[in-house]
N, C-alpha and C positions, 0 to 999 in steps of 0.2 A: 790220500795225503800226497801233497805235491812234493817234488824233489827239493831237498834243502831244509825241509821242515823237520823239526824234532818230533820223535815218537813219544806218545804218551806212555806212562809207566806200564800200562797193560800190554801194549805192543812191545815195549822193551823186555818185559818178562817173557813174552812168547818168543821173541828173538833170541833171548838167552837160552831158553829151553831148546830151541831149534839148533843153536850152535853146540850146545852140550850134546844133544842127540846126534848131531852130525859128527862131532868128535868121537863120541862113543861108537857110533856106527863105523866110522873109518878105522878105529882101533880094532873093532871086531873083524872087519873085512881084512885088515892087515894081518891079524893072527891067522885067520882062515887061509889067506893066500900064502902065508909063511908055511903053514902046515901042509899046504898043497904043493909047495915048492914053486909058487908062481913068483918069478922075479924078472927083473929087467923090463923088456918091452911088453911082455904080457901083462905085468902089473900096471905099467903105464897106460896100456889100452883099457884095462879094467877101471882104473881111476878116472880116465877120460869119459868112459861110459857112465860112471856114477855121477860125475859132474854134469854131464849133458842131461842125464835123466832128472837130476834134481832141479837144474835150471829150467828144463822144459816144464816140469811140474809147476814150478812157481809161475812161469809165463802163462801156462794154461789157466791157472787160477786167476791170474790178472785179466786175461782175455775174457774169461767167463764173467767176471765181475763187471768188466767194461760193457759186455753185452747186456748184462742186467741193468746197468745204468742207462744204456741207450733205450732199452725197453720202457723204463720208467719215464724217460724224457718223452718218448713217443706217446705214451699214455697221457702225460700231462698236456702235450700239444693237442691230442685228440679231445681231451676234456675241455680244453680252452675253446676249441672250435665248437663243440656241442653246446657249451654254456653260452657262447656268443649267439648261436642260432636260437637257442631257447629264450634267451633274454629278449631277442628281437621279436620272436613270435608272441611272447607273453606280455611284453610291455612296449615294444617298438622303440626302445631306448638302447643305443649301442655306445653311448658316450663313456660309460663306466667299464673299465677292464675287468674281466672275470677273475684274474689272479692278483687283484689289488690287495696289498698287505701281505703278500707271500714271497716277496723278492729275496729275503734273507733266510727263508725256511729251507730245510733239507728237502731233497727231491721226493723222498717217501711221504713226508708230511704234506708237501704241495699236492702230490698225486692223490693222497687220501682226502684232503680238504676239497679239491676240485671235484673228486668223484662224489662226495657227499652233496655238494652243491648241485651237481648235475642230477642226482637222484631226486632231490627235493623239487627242482624245477620240472623234472619229468612228471612227478606226481601232480603238480599244478596244471601242467599241460593236459594230462589225462582227464583231470576233473573238468577243465574248461571244454575239452572236446565232448565230454558227456553232456555238459550244459548246452553246448552248441547243438548237439544232436537233438536234445529235447526241445529247444527253442525252434529248431527247423521243423520238427514234427508238428509242434503246435501251430507254427506259421502256415504250414501246408494245409493243416486241417481247417483253420479258420478262413484261409483264403478259398478253400473249396466251399465252405458254408456261405461265404459271401459271393460265390459265383465268379471268382477270379481264377480262371483256369490257366492263365498265362504265367504261372509261377515258374521261376528258374532256380537252379541250385545256388546255394549260398557261396559266394566267392570271397567273403571277407575273412579277416583273421580272427584270432582268438584272444586279442588283447582285451583288457578290462573295459576300455571305452567302447570297442566294437561290439562286445557282448552286451553291454548295457544299452547301446543303441538298438541292437536287435531285439532285446527284451522289451524296450519301449514300443518298438514297432509292433511286436506281437500283442502287447497289452492294448494298444490302440485298436487293432483289428478285433481283438476279443471284446472290447467295449462296444464297438460298432455292432458286432454280432449279437451281443446281449441286448442292446437297444432294439435292434430289428426283431430279435426273438420275442421281447416283451411286447412290441407293437404287433407282431404276428399273433401272439397269444390273445391279446385284447381283440384284435380284428376277427380272428377265428371264432372266439367266443360270441362276438356280436353276430357274425354271419350264421353260426349254428343256431343262435336264439331266433333270428329272423326266419330261418328255414323251419324251425319248430313252430313259431307263431303262425306262419302262413301255411303250415302243414304241406310243405313242398319237399320234393326229393331232388337231389342233384342229378343232372343229366350229362353235363359236359365233363370231360376228364379232369380239367383243372379244378372245377368245383368239387369233384369227388376227392381230389388230392388235398385240397384245402381242408375239407371237412374231416378227413381220415388221417392225415399225416401228423405225427407228434411234432411239437414245436422244436425239439432238439434234432430233428431229422430233416426239416424243411430247408431248402437251399434259398438263401436270401439274395438271389441275383437281382439286378435292376429290372430285368424283364418280369421275374416272378412278383416282385414287390409292386410294380406298376399294374400287373394283372390283378393282384390281390386288392389294391386300392380301387380299381375299376369295378371289381366284383362287389366290394363292400358298398360303393356308391350306388351301384345298380340295385342291390338288395335294399339299401336304405330308401331309395326312390320307390321301389315296389312296396315296401312297408308303408311309406307315406301315402302312396296312391291307394293302397288297400284301406288304410284308416280313413282317408278322405272319402273313398267310394262307399265304405261301410256306413260312415256317418251320413252321407248324402242319401244313400239308399234307405237307411232307417228313417230319415226325416221324410223322404218322399212316401215311403210306405205308411208312416204314421199319418201323414196328411190324407193319403188315399183311403186308408182304413177309416179315418174320421169322416171323410166325405161319403164313403160307401157304407158307413155305419156297420162295419164289420164287428162282430162280437168280441168283447174283451177276452173271452176264454180262448178264442183262436189267436188273438194277438199275443197273449202271454205264453201260450204253448209254442208258438213259432219263435218268439224272441228267446225263450228259455232253451230251445233246441239249437239255435243258431247264435251263439255268442261270439264275441271277438271280431276279428277281421281276416280270418283265414280265407284261402281260396275257395274251399267248399262252402263257407258261410256266404261269401259274396255271390257265388253262383246260385245259392238258394235264394238270396235276396232278389237277384235278378229274375229268377223264375217266378217268385211271388209277385214282384212288380209287374212282370209281363201279364200275369193272370189278372191282377187288379186293373191294369190299363185296359185290358179287354172289357172288363165290366164297366169301366169308366166310359169307354166309347159308346156303350149302350145307353148311358145316362148323361149325355153331353150337356143337355139343357140344364139339368139340375146342377152339374158341376160349374157351368158358366155363371149361373145365378149365385152360387156360393162364392165363387171367386169375385164376383162383383160386390158382394157384401164385404168381403175381405178387403178389396181395393178401396171401398168407401171408408172403411175403418182406417186404413193406412193414410188415405187422403186427410182424414181428420187429424191423425197424429202428426202428420207433416205440415198441417195448416195450409193446404193447397187452396187457392182461390178457384172460382168458377171457371175462369179462363184457363187455368192450369189443368183443371180436371177435364175440360172439354177437349184438350189436346189428345186424349186417348179416345179416339172415335169408336173403337171397337166396343166400348162400353155401352153404346147405344144401338148396336146391331141387333136385329131381330132374328136373323138366320143363325142357327147354332150348328157349327161343324167343328172339325178338329183344328182347323186353322184359327178360328175364333177362340177356341179353348186354349190353344198354344199362346196366342197373343195375350190373353188374360193371365196365364201363368207367368209369362215373361214380365208383364206389368207388375205383378205381385213381387216377383224377385227384384225388379228394379226399385220398387218403393222400399222394400226391406233393406236393400243395400244402401239406398240414399239415407235412410234413417240411421242405420248403423254407422255409416261413415261420418255422419254429422251429429251423432248422439251428444257429443260434448257441447255443441252449440245449442241444441234444444234444452239440455239440462241447465246451461248458464242462463238462457233466456227465461226458463221457468223460475230459476232462483231470483233473477232480476225482477220478474213480474211480481213474485211474492213480496220481495222487499219494497218494491214501488207501492204495492197495495198497502203494506204496513205503514209506510210513510204517509200515504194519503189518509189512512185511518187516524194516525196520530195528529195530522193537521186538522181533521174534522173535530177530534176531541179538543184540540187547543182552541177552537172557535166556540166551544160550548161555554156559555156564561156560568153554568152551574158547576163547572169543574173544580172551582175553589171551595165548594161546600163539602168536598170529600175529605174525610179525616182518616182514611185507611192507607195512606202512603201511595195513593194512585199517582199523584204528581211526580213523586220521586221515581216510581217505576217507569212512567212515561218519559221522564228525562233520561233515564238510563237507556231505554229503547231508542230514544232519539239519537243519543251519542253513538250507540252501536250501529244504527243505520247509517249515520254520517260517515262511519269508517268502512263499513262493509260494502255498501252500495257502490261507491266509486271503484273499489277493487273489482267487484263483479263486472261492472260496466267496462272497465279497462280491459279485463281479460276477454270479455265478449267481443269488444271492438277488435282486438287483435285476431281473434278467431275469424271474425267476419271479413276482415281485410285479407287474411290468408286465404279464405275461401274464394273471395273475388279474384285474387291473383292467380289462384290455381285453376279456377273454372271460367274466368273471364265473364262472370255474370254475378250480380248481387244476390245475396241470400234473402229470399222472400218469406214473409209470414202473411198469409191471407192475401197474397198478391202485392204486398207492400215491402219496400226495401227496409229490412229490419234496422240497418244502420241509420238510415234517414229517419225511421220512426223513433228511434231512441233520441236522436237530436231534436226532433219535433216536440217530443214530450218534455224534454229539458227546456226547450225554448218556451213552451206554454207555461211551465212551472215558473220559469224566471219572469215571464210576463205577468203572471198572477202576483208574484212578489212585488213587482213594480207597481201593480195596481193597488196592492195593499198600502204601500208607502204613499201613493198618490191619494188614496181614499182617506188615510189618516190625516194627511195634510189638509185636504178639503174640509173634513169634518172639524178639524181644529180651527181653521180659518172661519168656517161657517158659525161655529159656536161664539167665537169672538165678535163676529159681525152681529149676531143676535144680541149679545150682551151690550154692544155699543148702541144698537137701535132701541133696545128696551130701557136704556139708561141705567143699567145696574152692572155690577161686577160679580159674576158668578164664581163660586168656589171651584177651584180646579181639583178634580178628584186625583187620588194617587195613581190610578191606572192611566190617566192621561199623561201624567208626568213621566211615567215609565215608557211612554211611547206606545201604549196599547190601549185601545178603546175598550172598556169593559165596565161592568156595573160597580158602583161605589156602594159600600156598605153604609147602613144608617149610622153606625158609630163614627164614621168619617165625617158626616155632615152635621150631626147634632139633631136633637129632637124637635127643634122649632123650625126646621127647614121646610119650605114648601117646594114641591117638585112640579116640574112641567115637562111634558114629553113632546118632542117634534115628530111629526109623521115622517116616515122614510121618503127619500127622494122619489123612488119609483112608484110610491102610492099617490103622488100628486097628480091631478088630472092634467093631461097634455092638451094645451090650447094653441090655436093658431092666433098669434098676437099681431095686431096692427102696429104700425109705426108709432101711433099715438099711445097705444097701450104699453108698448115697449118703453117709451119714454117715461110713462107713469111708474113703471116698476123698476126703473134703473136705480142703482145705489144712491145717486144724488137725490132723486125724487123721494126715495124712502127716508132719507135723512131729513129732507124738508118737511115731509108729512109728519114725521115724528116731532120735529121742532115746533110745528104749528098745532096740530090736532092732538098729538100724543102727549104733549107736555102737560096740558090741563088734566088729562086723565091720570098722569103720573103724580101730579101734585095733589090731586084729589085723593088718590090712594095713600100718598104719604101722609096726608092729614089724618087719616084714620090710624096709621101705624107710624110712630115716630122713627122707628128704626129703619123704615123703608121695606119694600118687598124683597124677599130673598129668593134666589133661584138656585136650583141644584141640577147637576148633571148625573145624578145617581141612577137615572133611568135612561141614560144614553144607550142606545142599542147599536149592535154591530152593523157593518156594511153601509155606513153613511147615514144612519138614523140620528137625528138631532133632537134636542129637548124642545118641548112645547109647554106653553103656560097652561096650568091645569084649569084655571077659571076663565080662560079666554076661548070663545067659540072658534072652531076650525075654519069657519067661513069668513073670518075677519079679513079686512083688506091687507093688514100687515102680514098676516099669515100667508095670503096668496102671493104677496110680493116676495116674501122670503123664500117660499118654495120654488118660485119660478127661477130663482138664481141658483138652485142646486144643480149639480152636473147630472147629465143623463147617464144611463148605464152603458149605452153603446158608444164606446170610444176605443181607439186603437191601443194595442199592447206593444210595449217595447220588446224588441227581439233580442236574442242573445242567450247564452247558456250561463246560468248562475252557478256559483260553487255550492257544494252540498253543505259547507259550513254555515250558509245562510239558514239552513233548515233548523239549526240549533238556536238561532237568535229569536225566533218567534213564529207564531202561526201565520198561515196564509189564508186570505179571505176565501170564502166558499166560491166554488166555480160557478154557482148559479147566478152570480152578479155579472157574469161576462158571457153572454150568449155566444155559442160557437167555439168556446175555448174551455174544454173540459179536461180534468185530470183522470176521469174515470174511463177513458178509452183504452183499456188495458187489453193485452192479449194474454191468453192463458194456455200454457203448454200442458197438455194432459199426460 
């Protein structure tokens, strides 16, 4: 309480008690001193001592309390310093004062509050230190597993952000460790399986360590992981080589056994005892192959002859021409030795590889040949006059087949052309079938087919014009059959012509005798001479016949035959002059064919005339892929 301030009632009461006690004490002392006879200076000295003692007692009490106050203040100051330090360590923030909100509080309360704050922060610090120690331990462990031995002690603080960053760092390292451990487990399992399959044992220290070390104890250093990857690749290569060697050795042994006519009992026992592709199995195969090779050398001639039969078979499958076959000169050697045998074996391998590498071309060529043959067969059926007498739906089936071929054949040819072009670009040589360029052969066949279609159109036109010419020369108008109107020469049914029709049949152009005509004879058989002869000599005959039949003679084309055959008069001898003149005007079979490739959609429009009408141009020149 500062000077000049009023005392509270409690202190006033204590002061009153002290005054009363002081008065009472002084009275008692005065009575004692009176009884003792102490008067004058002695009493004054004693009163002075009492006053000094009382004042000193009060002063000591004040000094003591002042000391206690200073102690409290010092504690408060120390708490403030400690709190500032802790706040900086735990959060890194010193902008807020530790004694904020305690300016008007008593010193005891300030000291108590600051002490409690310090204790709380101290607990947080201890917890974070424990967390830091655990994170540091995990970091050191994971860095060791990753082969990073250059780790240094952690120099960071224990703020929440710094601890979170350290935790993320540890988590990333642990994820990397887990990833490498999973990869190691998978690779280790694969390597162990390969060692087991090949029946091998590890000889190098690293190989032994990989096979025996648990995944949670392996050090995933960059060097170890690189060595592990290389070991895995080497083992995979050994496994692949072993499989390839085992397959090749089995195939070679099978061929040798077949050629040496080894008993099936021996083969089955050997294959049953040596399965898989382990090192002991491959060694056993090599020993057996060596034994069979020795037997083979004793029977070289028989082996060469067998290989020649096999080569001939592959030549046939690959459609080699004589010139291609003659390139292998060793086929005709009569001296049999190991070199000749090796040449034959290499030739067989070469032919097999050629066929396998171009299997798709052979298959496509085979499909095209089959479709081309079907198309040719349908065209033959279309030229059959009796095809319309079928009532079993054959025409509908043929039409469906024709549409299917028109869609499928161009696709097959297009794909085959692409493969052939790719083959030429890759090998700088055309793909040959029986010595002929297959691509050019396809174009040639299409050109021939297009030429035959042009021939069909021309033949129809010639027959139509020829029929009209006959009608004009005979002086009558023949009934046009429905088949001619449709643009196809075919037989007309009796119902189309009527029962009173007379028919005449013209001999085919190629059946007319070939004569060497003089200029005079040519003039006689010209169209103008035919007309004049008809006007003079034929008119009487016509009139005479008309006198017997008022309606006049009727002619029919119901028996018009295919491939340029025209109608002939049934009651007129074939040796008449008019007959000879007409036949000499018919076209010959031997004429040129228009070139060019026609679309397959023409195949649906109608049949093509038989290839026999055009010598040297045949659709039957097919190749067949066996």
